[in-house]
N, C-alpha and C positions, 0 to 999 in steps of 0.2 A: 289792792294795790300790790305790785309785783316790784321785786327788788333786783336791779342788773349790777352788775361790775363795768367799771371803767377799765378800758383794757389799755395796750399801748397805743400811745397816739391819742389818748382820747375818746377810742371808739367805745361804742355800747351797742348791744343788740336789743332791737325793740322786740319786745316778746310777740310770738304769733298771734296771740289771741287781740292784743294792741293792734298790731299791722292788719289783721281781717276787718276788725272795727271800723278802723279808719280808711279801709282801702288804700293801704299803703303797699306798693310793689317795689321790687329791685330797680333801682335807677329812678325813682322818684326823689324831687327833690323837697327838703324840709328847710322852711324858716327857724332859726336858731335866735333865741334871746335870752337874756339873763333879767327876769324881773322879781323885785322883792325878794331877793336871795334864793330864786328858784331858775329853773331851766326848762324854759318853754318851748318845744318844738312844734310847728305848725306845718301840716302838708300844703306845699305850692300847687295849687291848681291849674293847668295850663288853661290860657286864654282861648287856645286855638286847638285844633284836633291834633293829638300827637300821633306821627307816621311812624310806623314800627316797621321794620323789614319783613317781608312773608319769604319763606322759603319757596321754591318753585314746586315742590310736590305739593304744598297745600292749594298753590293756585290751580293744579288739576281738580281739585275737588270743586272750586269755586267757579272753574270755567262757565261761563255763560249764564251767571247769575246777574252781571252787572255789564252794562254796554257802557264802555267809557268811550267808544268810538274807534277802538283798536282792537287788537287781539293780543290779550295780558299774557296768554300762555304761549303763542309765537314769542312776544317780547321778552319774556323772561328766559324762555331756552335760549334767544339768542344770549342775552346777558350771561346765563350760566353756563354755558358751553365751555 
């Protein structure tokens, strides 16, 4: 068991070991409950895939791997110009 300090505005830092074990990443949502005198945090898993932005330079690496009926490389260049 690890001990954490409650900071300003009630903030706590989850230890890296705990985040890694539970697959918790920056931006993830947690359900917070008070149960039986304890604080319970539960990771909320999305019911659908999470779409995260991909920088245009990473699209160059993946160009041609997936055919989505368009040209992702050209589309991304038009957006990021």
